[in-house]
C-alpha positions as CSV (number, residue, x, y, z in Angstrom):
1,M,72.6,12.7,47.2
2,S,72.8,16.2,48.3
3,P,74.2,17.4,51.7
4,T,72.9,19.4,53.8
5,V,75.6,22.6,54.7
6,F,73.2,24.1,57.0
7,R,69.8,25.5,58.3
8,E,69.0,28.8,59.1
9,N,65.8,31.2,58.9
10,G,63.9,28.6,57.5
11,Y,66.0,28.3,54.4
12,R,68.5,24.7,53.3
13,F,71.9,25.3,52.5
14,F,72.9,21.9,50.2
15,F,75.3,21.1,47.3
16,F,74.1,18.3,44.6
17,S,76.7,16.0,43.7
18,R,78.8,17.0,41.1
19,E,76.3,18.6,39.7
20,E,79.2,21.1,37.9
21,E,83.1,22.4,38.7
22,R,82.1,26.0,39.6
23,M,81.5,25.8,43.4
24,H,78.0,27.1,44.2
25,V,75.5,26.4,46.7
26,H,71.8,25.8,46.6
27,V,69.0,27.2,48.6
28,V,65.6,25.9,49.7
29,S,62.8,26.9,51.5
30,S,59.1,26.6,51.5
31,E,58.9,29.8,49.2
32,G,61.0,29.3,46.7
33,E,64.9,28.1,45.9
34,A,68.0,30.1,44.5
35,K,71.2,29.4,43.3
36,F,74.7,30.9,44.7
37,W,78.0,30.8,42.9
38,L,80.2,30.9,45.9
39,E,83.1,31.8,43.4
40,P,85.2,33.9,42.2
41,E,82.9,35.9,44.0
42,I,79.0,35.3,45.8
43,E,76.8,36.3,43.6
44,L,72.8,34.8,42.5
45,A,72.9,31.8,39.6
46,K,69.1,31.4,40.0
47,N,66.4,32.1,41.6
48,Y,63.3,30.7,42.0
49,R,60.0,32.9,43.4
50,Y,62.1,34.7,45.8
51,S,61.8,38.4,46.8
52,R,64.3,40.8,46.5
53,K,64.0,41.5,50.2
54,Q,65.0,37.0,50.7
55,L,67.5,36.9,48.1
56,K,69.0,39.7,50.1
57,E,68.8,37.9,53.3
58,I,70.2,34.7,51.7
59,E,73.0,36.3,50.3
60,S,73.9,37.5,53.8
61,L,73.4,34.0,55.0
62,V,75.7,32.3,52.5
63,E,78.5,35.5,53.3
64,V,78.1,35.2,57.0
65,H,78.7,30.6,56.5
66,Y,81.1,31.5,53.6
67,N,84.0,29.7,55.1
68,E,82.2,26.9,56.6
69,L,80.6,26.2,52.6
70,I,83.7,26.4,50.9
71,S,85.1,23.9,53.6
72,A,82.3,21.6,52.9
73,W,82.3,22.2,49.6
74,Q,86.2,20.8,49.5
75,Q,85.4,18.0,52.3
76,Y,82.4,16.8,50.3
77,F,83.7,17.2,46.5
78,R,87.1,16.4,46.7
79,S,87.3,13.5,49.8
């Protein structure tokens, strides 16, 4: 199961169940996929087919929704 945290601008932001301990979020759309670390700071972990411009847009969405992502992670994995 991979719960969707939110969708915006054609991107889906979600978690994989217990993939690894370090907080992160996966992003997927018809154009590619990526993974961003949420700690110790927001940082690109993996990228598949996104342009630099798209990665900047995605990273800014992660920043805007940061508290929501952290809260969703804690609820999902610590429950």
